[in-house]
N, C-alpha and C positions, 0 to 999 in steps of 0.2 A: 474548439479543440477539447480534448478530454483531459481536464485537469486531474492529475493523479496524486494522491497521497501515498507516499512510500513509507509505510509503517514498519519501523525497525531500521530506519535509515542509519548509515554509519559512514565514517570517513576512511574505513579500512578497505583498501582495494582488493583484499582477499575474499571479501564477503559478497554474496549474490545481491544483497540490497544495494551495495555500492555500484555494482555492474548494471543493475536494472535502472538505477537513477540516471546513470550516464547514457545508457541506451535510450531511455525515454526522451531525454533532452536531445540526443542526436536525431531521433525520429520526429522532433518538433513538438513534443508534448510539454506542457507546463507541469512542473512537479512542486509538491510541498513535502519536503522530507521531514518526517517526525521520528524522533528516537530518544533514547534515554541519556545519551552522551553528547556533549557539545562537539561541534566540528562543522565542517563544510563539505558538501558533496555536490558535484555537478554545478558548481558555482552558486549554490544556495546554502545558507546557514541552516543547520539542523534545528528544528523546532523542538524544544525540550519540555514544553508544557502542553496541556490538552486544549489549546486555544481553538476558537472557532475559525474554520477555513471555509470561505464561501465558494459556492459553485463547484463542488467536488463531483466529478463524474465517476471516478474509480478509486477504490482503496486497494492497493496491492500489499499483501501481508508478508512480512519477513520477521515475524515474531513467532516463536515456537508455540505450538498448540497449548501447552500447559500454562503459558504465560499470557494467553489471550484474554481470560476472563476479566482481568483488571482494565482491559481496553474496550470491552463490549459497548458500554454506554457511550464512550467517545466515538467509536466507529459509527454506531447507529445514529448519533447526533449529527454527523456530517451529512446525512441523507444522500449517500452516494447512489448512483444508478446500479453499480455493481461492485462486488468484492471479489478479488482474485486471491484464492488460497494457493499460494505457491507450495511446492513439495515441503512437507514437514510442518505446515501450518494448518492442515485440515482440522476442522473443529465442527462436529455435528451440531452442537448447541448454538454456536454463532450462526451457522448456516440456517438453522431453523428460525432463529430470531430475525435474521435478515429477510428470509423469505416471507415471514409473517408481515413484514413492513413493505413488501413488494420490491425488495432489492434482489437483483440477480446475483447468484453465487456461481463462481466458476472454480473448479479444481483444475489448475493448470500452471504453466510457467510463463511469467511475464516476458522473460527473455526469448523463449521459443515463440510466443505469440507475436512479439515484435518482429523477429527475424522472418516469420512466415507471412507477415502482412495481415495477421488476424487480430490485431489489437483493437 
């Protein structure tokens, strides 16, 4: 199964990161929610530090593009197979760094990909 790090995870049901976490779990994916605030989403505690998470397949981004630079090293250290840049998270520099490491980058929407069976 494609273990997914939801970066920018939140317990706020109004946020897309919250909806994506729940949708991923409903579709049978294991998630590791990572965010800056404490809380719980989709039955998982939100990880508030940049701890090592093994066997990551996908990182799906819900952190605004301007706030991503502080996360570059962490994201790349997870060695994901792919990074999904959800709307508003597009970042050419991170895409270039990821591609240099052989990580697939996708500009898309996790929620749409799940609902269309293209995740």
